[in-house]
N, C-alpha and C positions, 0 to 999 in steps of 0.2 A: 114562866119558865120553871121547871122543876129544879130544885137544889139538892145536892148530894153531899154526904159525908162518908168518905171511904176510910175505914178504921184499920189500923194495925197492918198495913200493907208494906211490902218491901219496895221502896221507891228507887228505880234505876235512873240516875240523872247526874250529869256533869261529873262523871268519873267516880261516882260513889253509889253504894247501895245502903240505904238507911231505912229502918222501920219507922213509919210515921202515919199520922192521920192527915188526910187531905180534904179540905172543905171547898166545894164548888158552889158558887153563888152567882146568879145572873150571867152565866156563860163563862166566867173566869175563875181562876184559882184564887180564892180569898185568903186561905191560910194553910200553911204546912207546919205541923208541929208534932212533937212526940206524943202528945195527947191533947185532943180538942174537946172541950166540954160540951154538954148537951146544948143544942141550938133551939132557939125560940122559933115558932112558926113551922110551916110544913117543910119537912126535909126527909129525904130517903137515905137511910143508913145502909152501907154495904160492908159486910165483913170481909176484910182483905187478908185475914190470917192465912199464911202459907202461900199467898199469891204475890205476883210481881206487877208493879205499875210502871209502864214505859210511857214516854212522851209519844204522841201519835207519829207514825212514820210519814215522811214527806217524800213523795215520789216525783222527781223532777223530770221524768220522761215517760209519758204514756201516750197511746193513740186510742182515743175512745170513739173515733169513726163518725162522729156527728158534727156537721150535717153530711148527707150524701151517701153514706155507706152503712146505714143503720140496719141492713139485713144481717150484719155480723156483730154489731155492737152499737151502743149509744151511751150517752153521758149518764143516764139514770142506771142502766144495767151494770155498767162497769164501775161506777162510783159505789154502787151497792155492794159489788164484789170486793171493792177496795176496803170499805169500812169493816167488812166481815173478817178481813185479814189484818186490821189494825192500821191501815193507811188512811190518815185523816185529811190529808191535803195532797193535791196532785197538780202538775203542770203539763198541759196537753199540747201536742204538736200540730202544726198547721196543715198537714197533708190530708185534708178532708176534701169534699166536693161541694162547693168550690173551695180551693185553697184560700187560706186567710192572707190574701195578698193586699188587701186594703184595710184601712182603719175601720171602715164601716163593717166589713165582713168580719173582722176580729171582734168588734163589739157585738155583732149578732151572736157569736159563740158565747160571749159573756152573758147575754140574755138567756140563752139556753141553759147555761150553768146555773144561773140564779133560780131558774124555774124548776130544774130537774136534778141537780147534783145533790147527792147525800153527803158528799165530802166537800171540804174547802177547795177552791179551784183558782187556777190562773191559766192563761193561754198564750203561747208564743206567737209573735208576728212572723209571718212567712215571707220568704225571699224568692225572687226569680232573677234572671239576668236583666229584666226590664223594669223592676219596680223600686230601685234604690231610693229615689226621692220619697216615695210613700213609706218605705221602711223607716227612713230617718225621721219621720214625724213621730215615731215612738219616743224620741228624745223628750217630747213634751208630756209624755205619760209615764215617765220612769218610776213613779211611785205606785202605779196601777197595773203594770204589765211585767211579767217575769223576765222577758227578754226577747231577743231576735233569734230565730232558728235559720241556719244556713246548711243545706245539704251540699257538702263539698265532695260528694261521691254520688254514685248512681242512685236515682230515685225515680218515682213514677211521675208521669206528666211533665210539667215544666218546672219542677222544684229544684232540679239540679242547677247549681250556680257555678259555672266554670269560666265566666268572663272575668279576666284579671282586672279590668277597669271597674267592674261592679264590685268585686271583692275589695279592691283597694279603697274605693269610696266609702263603702259601709264600715270597714275596719277603721278607716281614718276618722270618720265623723260620728260614729255611734257613741252615745253617752250611756248606753245601757249594755248589760251583759249580752254577748253573742255566744250562742251554743251551736256547736258544729257537729255534723256527722261527717267523719273523715274516712273516705276511701277514694283512691285514685282511679277515675273512670277509665283512663287509657290503659293502665296496667291490667285492670279487670278484663277489658275487651281482648287484650293480647293473650291473657291466660286462657280465656274462653276459646279463642280461635285455635290455640295450640292443642287444647284437649279435644276439641271437635275434630281436628285433623287425624286423630287416632281412630276415627270411624267406629266408635262404640256408643252404646247407650249411656247417657249421663245419668248419674244418681245423686242423691243428697251427699254422699261421701265425697263428691267432687267439689262441693261448695267451698270448703276451706282452701282448696287448690286454686279455684278461680278467684275468689276474694281473699287473697293470701296476705301474709305478713307484710310483704313489700308494698302492697296497695295501701294498707292501713298506715304504715310508717311514713310513706312519701306524703300522704295527704295531711297527716297530723303535723309533720315537720313544716310543711308549707303554711298551715294555719298559724302555727306558733311563730314562724318567721315574720309573717305580716303583723301579728299581734304585737310582737316585740318592737317592730319598727314604729308603731303608732301608740304603744302603751295601752292597747285595747284590753278591755276586760273580757277574756276568752275562757269559755268552759267547753272542753272537749268531751263529748258523750261517748259512752259504751266502749272504753278501751278493751281490746280483746287479745293483744299480743304482748309477749315479753319484750319484743323489739322496741315498742313505743315507750316503755317505762323509763328509759334513760332521758326522755324529754321533759320529765316532771321532777319537781323539787320537793323536799320536806324540810328545808332549811329555814322556813319561816312559818309563823302561824297562818292558818287558813284565811283569817280576816285580812291579812296583808298580801295575800297572793293576788297577782293579776292574771295568772294562768292556772286554771284548776282542771280537774278531770274526775271521771267517775268510772266505776265498774258495775256491770249489771249481774244480777243473781245467776242468770243462765251461764255466763262465762266463768263464774266461780264454781258452778255445780257440774255442768256437762263438759265433755270433751269430744273430739272427733270420733272417739271409739263408740260413742253412743248413736252415731248415724246408723249403724248396723241394726240397732234395736228400734229406733224411733224414726228414722228416715226423714221425710219432709216435715214432720212435726217439730223438729228443732232446726229447720232451715230458717235462718234469720240473717239480717245485715247489720253490722259486720258478722261474718260467720263465726260459729263456734270452732275453735282451732284445735290443733293437736294437743295431746295430754301434757306436753312439756310446758305449755303456757300457763296452765291452771295454778301450779304452785307459785310461779313468779307473780301472778296477779294477786294471790293471797298475800304474799310477802309485801308487795307494794301497798296494798290496802292497809295492812297492819302497821307499816312504817310511815304512813301518811303521804306517800307519793300519789296514791289514789285517794281522793277526798270523800267521795260519796258512793253509797250503794243505791242503785235504782233498778227498775225492772225493764224499761222499754216495752211495756205491755203493748202487744200488737196482735189483736185477735183476728182470725180468719175462720170461715166455716170449714167443717170437715171436708166438704166437696172441694173447696179451694186448695186445701192442703193435700188432697188425694190425687191431684193432677200429676202428670209426669213432671220430673224434676224441673225442667226449664220453665214450665208454666205454673208450677206450684207457687203460691204466694209466700213471701218471706215474713216471718214474725211469729211470736209465741204469746199466748195469754198467760200472764204471770202476776197481776197486781193483787190477787187474793192471798198469795202465799209467800211474799218475800220475808216477812218477819218470822214466820214459822220455819222457813228454810234456814235462816240465820240461827234460830234457836236449835235446830238440828246440828248445825256446826258448832254451836256452843257446847252441846252435849258431847260432841267428839273432841272437845278441847282445842278447837281451832280458833275461836274468837270469844272474848269475854262479853258478858251481858252489858257492861259499861261501854265497850267499843261498839256494840250493836246500836245502842242509843245514840252514840256519837255519830256514827256513819249514816244512820237512817233518819235521824231527827235533828240533832244539833247542827251537823255540818251542812245539810241542805238549807237550814234557816240562815246560817252564817254566810254561806256561799252566795245566796240570792238576796240577802239582807231582808228577810221576811220579818215583818213587824209582829212582835208579841206571840210568836209561836215557835215550836221546836224544842222547848225546854219545859220542865216542871218547875215553874217559878210563880211566886205570888204576884198577882196582877196580870199574868199571861192568860190567854185563852185556854180553856180546859179541853185541849185535844189530848186525850189520854186513852191508854189501852191496858186493860187488866188481863193478865195471862196466868195460866196454870202450867208450870214447867213440868208437872208430873202427870198430866192428863193427855195421853196420846191422841192424835188426830190423823185419821187416814183419809186421803183424798179419794172420793168416790163420785160417780156421776150424780148422786143425790145431793151432794154438798158443794158442787161446783156452781158458782153463781154467774159465771160469764154467759153472755147471750149466745156465744158460739157453742157452749155446752161441753167443751172438752179441755183437758189440761195435759201438758207433757209430764206432769207429776202424778197422773192418775195411778192409784194403788200405792203410792208412796206413803209411808207412815211417819209422821213427825212425832217427836217425843213430847211436844207441848201443844197447848190449845190457846186460842184467843177466846176469852170469855165475854168481855164487854168492851165496847168502843164508844168514846164520847167525842163529839164534834162540837166545838165551841160551847161546851157545857151541857149538851143534850145527849142523852144515851140513845145512840142510833142503832146499836147492835147489842143484843143480850142473849147469849147462849143459843144461837140459831134463829132468834126472832129479830125482826127489824121494826123500827119506828118509821114508817113510810112518810110521816109528816115532816121529818127533819130535813132541812136544807142547809147545805154548807154556805160559807161566806166567800166572797171574792178576797183573795189574798192582797194584802197591802205590803209595801216595800219601803224600808227606811233608806231612801236615797236622796241626796242633795241635788 
C-alpha cells in the first residue's frame, strides 16, 4: 500500500481549520502535526499549500440500482462518481431487483460491494408487510449493517409498509437504527384524484401539490409517535418541508438523540420554481416544495434540528425521465456533487467550512456509530478529500460520471474543485484520473 505525506494543508475538522501535515500509512492517519519530518521508506509527498483537507463525505442514502436495474446505474459506476466528488462512504437502499428482503439477499449485495465498489459501503435491510421476522434477524448483525429501511410512503413493488402490526413489531423489537421514508399514501392518493378531476394534463409542477406538506408531516409524525412509544432509534430521511421541522430537537448532542433527521442537497438547492426549467429532471420523492420551505430547511440545518446532509442519489435514464409526468421515474443523480454544492453555499456565506465537515462527515459517523471514520484523527482510516476552493468546476457532459449520463446541475459552475480523494488510505481519484484497482471496505459500526 502506498503511503502519503500531505504537507502544509488547511485541515477542516471538528469545528476548526488548522494548517498541518498529515501522514497516511497502511490505510490510516498515522500522524497530524504542524510539521512532520522526512519519512524513511517509500512515501509520496503532496504539497497542500493553499488547499483544504476535508474528511471524506459519508452519504447515508443512495440508490445504486444493483442488482436488477443496472441499465441505469451500478455499484461500480456510481461509487466511481461518488469518489470523484469526495464521497468516500455510502449506505445504499434496498429497492433493487430483487429487493433486499432476506439476510441472504442482503449479503449478496455486500459481495457485490466488496468486488466492485470504489468507496466504502453498507447496505440497508429492506422491509415489506410480510417479512418482519426476517428483518429482525438484523439484530444479530448490528455491528455489520447500517440499519433497516422502511418505506412508510408510496414506493415501487411491495416495499411500502403500511400494516400497523408490522410497523409496531419492527419498531418495538429492532435493536438497530430504523431509517424511514415518510409520506402518507392515502393523502397522496386523495391529492392525485382531486387534481385529476380538473381534467387537465399533469406536469412536474403538480408533483409538490400531490405529494404535499400534509402527506410528509402526517407520516413523519406517525413514525415519531411509534418510535417514542418504544424508544426506537429512528432516523427520518430527506425532510423537505418547514412543517416537519417542529418535530425535531436541537436540545441535546447528536450522540444522545434517539430521533434524528436529514436534509438532502436538492431540497436545499432547488424549489418548486425550478420545475418550469427542469421539469421531470427534478421530480423526486418527497417532492421539491415551494420556495418558502428552503430557507426554513437551511435554518434547521444550521441550528442542528436537521442532523445530516445527504443526496438520496437516485439515477434514471434520460428516456425514463422524458416520459409524461405520471410515468416519469422519480429521482435525481446527485452523489458526485454534494460537497461542491455545499462549497458553493459556503462562498455565498450560507454555511461555514467547519459546518460542512460536521454535517457531511462527522454527523453521519456519529448518527450511525460508524467505526473509525468521519473525522481526521490519528488512528482513523484515511478517508480524505483535498479541495481547491479557488479552482472553479463546471458540470458538463464530459465530466459527469454517472452511468445515466446526465445531471440536474449540468452547466452549473461551482467555485471550487475536488482534486484528490483517498479511500482507506488509497488515492482513488486524482485530478480527473481514477485508480480502478481501489476497492472500498465494508463499514463497521460501534454498537453493543
